[in-house]
Each structure stands twice: as C-alpha cells, then as structure tokens.
C-alpha positions in Angstrom: -4.0 26.5 -31.7 -1.9 23.3 -33.7 1.8 25.1 -32.8 0.1 24.8 -28.9 -0.7 21.1 -29.5 2.6 20.1 -31.5 4.2 21.6 -28.4 2.5 19.7 -26.0 2.5 16.4 -27.8 6.9 17.3 -28.3 7.3 18.2 -23.9 5.0 14.9 -22.6 6.8 12.7 -24.8 10.1 13.8 -23.6 8.7 13.6 -20.3 7.4 10.2 -20.2 10.6 8.9 -21.7 12.4 10.4 -19.0 10.5 9.1 -16.4 10.3 5.8 -17.6 14.4 5.5 -17.6 14.2 6.8 -14.6 11.7 4.8 -12.9 13.9 1.6 -14.9 17.2 2.8 -13.4 15.8 3.0 -10.3 13.8 0.2 -9.5 17.2 -1.8 -10.9 19.1 -0.1 -8.0 16.5 -1.1 -5.6 15.9 -4.6 -6.7 19.9 -4.9 -7.2 20.4 -4.2 -3.3 17.9 -5.8 -2.8 19.0 -8.6 -4.1 22.7 -9.1 -2.5 20.3 -8.6 0.7 18.5 -11.8 -0.5 21.8 -14.1 -1.5 22.9 -12.7 2.7 20.6 -14.2 4.2 20.5 -17.0 2.5 23.9 -18.3 3.2 22.5 -19.5 6.2 20.1 -21.8 4.4 22.3 -23.9 2.0 19.1 -25.5 0.3 18.0 -22.8 -0.7 18.8 -22.0 -4.6 20.4 -19.3 -6.3 16.7 -19.5 -8.5 15.1 -19.3 -5.5 16.4 -16.3 -4.6 16.2 -14.7 -7.9 12.5 -15.6 -8.2 12.1 -13.8 -4.7 13.6 -11.1 -6.1 12.1 -10.7 -9.2 8.6 -11.1 -7.5 9.6 -8.1 -5.4 10.2 -5.9 -8.4 6.4 -4.2 -9.5 5.9 -3.4 -5.7 9.8 -1.8 -5.4 8.9 0.3 -8.5 5.3 1.6 -7.4 7.2 2.9 -3.9 10.2 4.5 -6.2 7.4 6.0 -9.1 7.3 9.5 -6.8 11.3 9.9 -7.0 11.1 8.7 -10.7 8.6 11.6 -12.0 10.6 13.9 -9.5 13.8 12.9 -11.1 12.3 12.5 -14.7 11.4 16.0 -14.1 13.9 17.8 -13.3 16.1 16.2 -15.6 13.1 16.6 -19.0 12.9 20.3 -18.0 16.6 20.9 -17.1 17.6 19.8 -20.6 14.3 21.7 -22.4 15.8 24.8 -20.7 19.3 24.3 -21.5 18.8 24.0 -25.3 16.8 27.0 -24.8 13.4 25.1 -26.1 11.4 26.3 -23.3 12.7 30.0 -23.4 11.9 30.1 -27.1 8.6 29.4 -26.2 8.2 31.5 -23.5 8.8 34.0 -26.3 6.4 32.8 -28.5 3.7 33.9 -26.3 3.5 30.7 -24.6 3.0 30.9 -20.6 4.9 27.8 -18.7 1.3 27.2 -17.2 0.5 25.6 -20.6 3.2 23.7 -21.2 3.5 21.8 -17.8 -0.5 21.2 -18.3 0.5 18.2 -20.9 3.3 16.4 -18.6 1.4 17.8 -15.3 -1.9 15.0 -17.0 1.0 12.6 -17.7 2.1 12.4 -14.8 -1.8 11.7 -13.1 -1.7 9.2 -15.7 1.3 7.4 -14.6 -0.4 7.4 -11.0 -3.8 5.8 -12.1 -2.0 3.3 -13.9 0.1 2.7 -11.2 -3.0 2.6 -8.9 -5.5 0.6 -10.8 -3.3 -1.9 -13.2 -0.1 -2.4 -11.6 -1.1 -2.2 -7.9 -3.4 -5.5 -8.7 -0.6 -7.3 -9.8 2.3 -6.1 -8.3 0.4 -7.3 -4.8 -0.2 -10.6 -6.0 3.1 -10.8 -6.5 4.8 -9.3 -3.3 2.1 -11.9 -1.6 4.1 -14.5 -3.5 7.6 -13.3 -2.7 6.6 -13.3 1.3 5.2 -16.5 0.9 8.5 -17.5 -0.3 10.4 -15.4 1.8 8.3 -17.4 4.6 9.0 -21.1 3.4 12.9 -20.9 2.5 14.0 -18.0 4.1 12.7 -17.6 7.3 12.7 -19.3 10.7 8.9 -18.1 12.3 5.9 -19.9 11.7 4.2 -17.0 9.9 1.5 -14.3 10.5 -0.3 -16.3 13.2 2.8 -16.8 14.9 3.6 -13.2 15.2 0.6 -13.5 17.7 1.7 -16.2 20.1 -0.4 -18.8 18.3 -3.3 -17.1 19.5 -6.6 -15.3 17.7 -9.1 -13.1 18.5 -11.6 -12.2 16.4 -15.6 -10.8 16.0 -17.8 -12.0 13.5 -21.3 -11.1 12.7 -23.7 -13.7 14.6 -27.6 -13.4 12.9 -28.4 -17.2 14.2 -28.8 -15.8 17.6 -29.9 -12.1 17.2 -30.1 -10.3 14.3 -27.6 -7.4 15.0 -25.5 -10.2 17.3 -22.0 -10.9 17.0 -19.8 -13.4 18.0 -16.3 -12.8 19.9 -13.9 -15.8 19.2 -10.8 -16.5 21.4 -8.9 -19.9 20.4 -6.0 -20.1 22.6 -3.6 -22.3 20.1 -4.1 -21.8 16.5 -2.1 -23.9 13.8 -2.4 -23.7 10.3 -1.1 -27.0 8.2 -2.3 -27.4 4.9 -4.8 -24.4 4.3 -6.8 -25.7 7.2 -7.2 -23.4 10.2 -7.4 -25.3 13.7 -7.7 -24.2 16.7 -8.0 -25.7 20.6 -9.8 -24.4 24.1 -11.8 -22.4 21.9 -14.0 -19.8 23.7 -17.0 -17.8 21.9 -18.7 -15.3 23.3 -22.2 -14.5 22.0 -23.8 -11.1 22.0 -26.8 -9.4 20.8 -27.2 -5.7 18.9 -26.7 -4.3 22.8 -23.7 -6.0 23.4 -26.0 -8.5 26.2 -24.4 -11.9 26.6 -26.7 -14.7 25.4 -24.9 -17.2 25.2 -21.3 -18.6 25.9 -19.5 -21.8 23.4 -16.4 -23.7 25.1 -15.3 -26.1 22.9 -12.2 -28.0 23.2 -10.9 -27.8 19.2 -12.6 -26.3 16.6 -12.2 -26.2 12.4 -12.7 -23.4 10.2 -14.4 -24.7 6.9 -16.0 -23.3 4.3 -18.9 -20.8 5.9 -19.0 -22.2 9.4 -16.7 -23.0 12.2 -17.2 -26.5 13.3 -16.9 -26.7 17.4 -15.6 -29.8 18.5 -16.8 -31.1 21.8 -18.7 -28.1 22.7 -21.2 -26.7 25.6 -23.2 -23.7 25.1 -23.6 -22.1 28.5 -26.7 -19.6 28.9 -27.1 -17.0 31.8 -29.2 -18.5 34.5 -29.0 -22.1 33.0 -27.0 -25.6 33.7 -24.9 -26.5 30.6 -25.5 -28.3 27.8 -24.1 -31.9 26.9 -20.7 -32.0 24.9 -21.9 -31.6 21.1 -20.6 -30.6 17.5 -21.9 -27.1 17.2 -22.0 -25.4 13.4 -20.9 -21.4 13.9 -22.0 -19.5 10.7 -18.5 -17.2 9.3 -18.3 -15.3 6.6 -14.2 -15.6 7.1 -11.8 -17.6 5.6 -8.7 -19.3 6.2 -7.1 -16.5 3.2 -8.7 -13.5 5.0 -7.0 -14.3 8.5 -3.9 -14.8 7.6 -4.4 -11.7 5.1 -5.6 -9.4 8.6 -2.0 -10.6 9.8 -0.2 -9.9 6.5 0.9 -6.5 4.8 -2.0 -4.3 3.1 0.3 -4.3 0.9 -0.1 -8.2 -0.6 -4.1 -7.2 -1.4 -5.4 -5.6 -4.7 -6.4 -1.9 -4.4 -9.8 -3.3 -6.1 -10.5 -5.4 -3.1 -9.2 -3.0 -0.4 -12.8 -2.0 0.7 -14.4 -5.3 0.8 -11.4 -6.4 2.7 -11.6 -3.3 5.1 -15.6 -3.7 5.7 -15.2 -7.7 6.5 -12.2 -6.1 9.2 -14.1 -3.8 10.9 -16.8 -6.9 11.1 -15.0 -9.1 12.2 -13.5 -6.7 15.3 -9.4 -6.5 13.4 -8.1 -2.9 13.2 -8.4 -1.5 9.7 -6.7 1.2 9.8 -3.7 0.3 7.8 -5.6 -1.2 5.5 -7.5 2.1 5.5 -4.5 4.5 5.2 -3.1 1.9 2.3 -6.1 2.2 0.3 -6.3 6.3 0.6 -2.1 6.3 0.0 -3.1 4.7 -3.2 -6.3 6.8 -4.2 -3.7 9.7 -3.6 -0.9 8.4 -6.1 -2.1 10.5 -8.8 -2.0 13.7 -6.9 2.0 12.9 -5.6 2.8 12.1 -9.2 1.5 15.7 -10.3 2.9 17.5 -7.3 6.7 15.9 -8.1 6.0 17.3 -11.6 5.2 20.8 -10.6 8.1 20.5 -8.2 10.3 19.4 -10.5 9.3 22.6 -13.0 9.7 24.8 -10.0 12.9 23.8 -9.5 14.5 23.0 -13.2 13.5 25.4 -15.2 16.0 28.1 -14.3 17.7 29.7 -17.5 21.7 28.6 -17.3 22.7 32.2 -18.1 21.4 33.1 -14.8 23.7 30.4 -12.5 23.0 28.7 -9.8 21.2 25.9 -12.0 22.9 23.2 -10.2 21.9 24.6 -6.8 18.5 24.7 -8.2 18.4 21.2 -9.3 20.1 19.9 -5.8 17.3 22.1 -4.1 14.7 20.3 -6.2 15.2 16.6 -5.1 16.0 17.6 -1.5 12.2 19.0 -2.0 10.6 16.2 -2.9 12.8 13.7 -0.8 11.0 16.5 2.2 8.4 15.6 0.7 8.5 11.5 0.4 9.9 12.1 4.1 6.6 13.8 5.3 4.0 11.8 3.6 5.8 8.9 5.4 5.7 10.3 8.7 2.2 11.2 8.5 1.0 7.4 7.7 2.8 6.6 10.7 1.1 8.9 12.2 -2.3 8.2 10.5 -1.6 4.2 11.7 -1.3 5.3 15.5 -4.7 6.6 15.2 -3.9 10.5 15.9 -4.2 11.7 12.7 -7.5 10.8 10.8 -6.8 8.6 7.6 -7.6 10.4 4.7 -5.7 13.4 6.4 -2.3 11.7 6.8 -2.7 9.8 3.1 -3.4 13.1 1.4 -2.1 16.3 3.4 1.3 15.9 2.1 0.4 15.4 -1.2 -2.1 18.5 -1.4 0.5 20.5 0.8 3.2 19.9 -1.6 1.2 20.6 -4.5 0.1 24.0 -3.0 3.8 25.1 -2.2 4.9 24.2 -5.8 2.2 25.7 -7.3 3.9 29.1 -5.0 6.9 28.1 -6.4 5.6 28.5 -10.1 4.0 31.6 -9.5 6.7 33.4 -7.8 9.1 32.3 -10.6 6.7 32.9 -13.8 4.3 35.7 -12.6 6.0 37.4 -9.6 
C-alpha cells in the first residue's frame, strides 16, 4: 500500500508539473499572437499608447488560459506519460503488479482538480478581467458604440410587472437607446402591460424614459386602456429589477460573467424576455470542464504509454494530439448547434466530453487488457 501511494504521488507530481509547464507555454504563445494583433489594430489609433495595448493583452491572459487548459492537459499528459514510459518507470510498475488503472487514478483526479479550480476560482477572475479588457478595447480600439449599438440603438425586453397583475409582465420597446455615464435613456417608448394569460391590460406611450434604481421613469407618458380614453400626459414610474449593467451584460459575451453569477443572471434573462441559451451553454460548459480535463488525461495516456521497443511511438503521439484536437473541434461544433436551438443545452455541453471519455476508456481497455 505504501509503495502504491508513493508511486501515485510521484506520477501525479510529474503530471502536474508537465501540465502547468505546458499551460504557461501555450498561454504565453497565444498571448503573444493576441498582443501582435492588438498592436496591428492600434496602428490606426496613434493616441493609444503601448502601455494600454499591453494592459488589454494582460487582462485577456486568464481567459485565454481557461480556453487552453484542455489542450495543456492533453499535451502535458502525453509528455509526462511518454517520459515515464521511455525511462521504463511505468514498465517496471506494471512488472511489479501495478495496473495502468491504479497509477492513472491520481493523474485523472489531478486533472479533475485543475478543472474544478479553473471553473470555481479562475473563471470569476478571468470574467472580470475580460470585461475590463473588452471595455478598454471598445473605448480605445473600436469604432462602435458598445453592445447596444449592435442592436441598432433599439431595445426590446420583457420584465415582470406585478403592479398591474400578480403574474403580469411588461413588454418594453424603445426606438432609440443611449448610454451616457452609466445612465440609460430611451426615446419613443412603448410599454405593453399584460396579465398572466397574456391579455393586454394597458399600454403606455412615453416620449422619454430613464432607467433608475428599481424603476423606469417614463416622462410625458400616456396610459391607454382598452375601451377607455387616453389619460393626460404625466410622469409614470414602472418598477423593474433590471439595472444598466444587467442590460449591458445581456448583450455582452457570457465569458464576461462570473461562474457564480450565471445562474441568477440566466433566471433574470428568462424573466426579462432575453434569450439565455448562450449563457446556459457557457454555464454548462464550465460545469463540464473537469470531465473534459479527465477525458484529455485518459486520451493522452492511451496514446503515449506504448513501449519504445515496439516502435511507432511518434505516430501514436501524433494520433493522440489529433484525437484531442478532434474532440475539441467536436465540442465547439456541438456548442454552435446548441446555440441554434437544434440540440438541448445540457447535451451540447456534456456529450462531447462524455463520449470522449468512453472512447478513451475503451482505448485503454484494448491497450492494457485486450
């Protein structure tokens, strides 16, 4: 028992060092290319300094490391297991009666731990830094007006409206939306107030609206009810649970939201009428990251523990890299299909990692016990 524990600790230490080294190397490489691209874009903006470009690239680094983690586990695992096989350490362990399943347990659990740390701890930090990087990019390097400009300056949303009915909803449409100094203003606003069965209770037409803390302030607003004359123009306060940041985040990338904030924000999007498919898919992908890391560990082991004397080692390692890359591509394709609504969100996020895990286990069974 003591020998098995010592062997597991030794292998997991070699595996962790290989994965961390590969993660640093790949992250640095990707960050360098990203920095070069930012420098190219800043060439048309002479007022943007070299320090600003460096800061944007540095803020993106944790997010890029999150994306690279599965590849780092795959390549680090291949490097680790190939070195241990070439030095005959794994061969001696097998000759001593230790099966591959025993000495692979510790590295697999280590990969799962890497995934958990990335999801629970690194993801909140990377989301905040990425949001800051995107804000700086929009300010210094982009010509657009931010997320709201992508929607033509208009805004459609749905929110709860318990003021008119216990299960009521309000559908708000604004012809022109502007954001200045963290204040959201809208012009030519129409509000359709419905009950729980989607029956129209009243309609509000306002010339201007401002999103304040806890309510919409509708200026010069007329309330129109079925079969009644319009009311005189006045100031109407419409309660809401939306904020300026939440409206912005609904148009922004889900990557800029913390893992811990995603469930509440998804519920808010559903209540407000925004599509939450992208956010649900991102949340499920973060949950599946530990499983994907474990899958990459077993794939790397299956393709790199072939004894050198049997030949074909380079071909096996290349096959392992190709298999890992194919798994990554399949997962991205599944995410795109999930975003289109053709595939359930949970299936799109978990199926590639689960299927890859089963194939890796089948490969190890064939290699070790076949």
